C-alpha positions, 0 to 999 in steps of 0.5 A: 488266952489266945484267941480265934476268929471263927465266924463273921456274919454281914448284913444291911439295915435301912431307916426309910424315914427319920434319918436314925443312924441307930436305928439303920444300925440296929436293922443291919445288926438284926439281920446279921443275927438271923442268918447266924447259927452257931451250933460249934459251941455244943460241937466244941463244948465251949460256954457261949459267955467265953466268946468275944464279939466285936460288931463293926456297924458303918453309918453316915453319923458314926457319932450318932449312933448308940453303941449301947443300943446295938450291943444290947442285941447280942444275947452272949459274950462279951461284946464291943461296939465300932461305930465306923464312917460309912453306909449311905444317906439316900434321897427318896421322895423329899426324905432321906433313907439311911443305910448302914452295913454291919460285920459281926466277928465272933472270937473264940479261946484257943487251947494251946 
């Protein structure tokens, strides 16, 4: 069935200590979810499980991201997590803070 991207939410997250790319990515996704309210499902009469969610997270070490942890943050739909090169390592007082950015895309089926 054809689908249409209807929602995009974006945010950033930081792990201040521990240099943990997954933790920074998780915080970015949680921040994006906090800003999302999806009354569209009730308005259109669409089941939330019918949506496809693509989560993009950009961190300095994408191979270090536990994509299952990130996918587990999304309560509905079919979820795909894509870890990409990006974000920042920021030196902070002898430590390194990891910054991540996240974009969450929601696709819904389009009835012809």
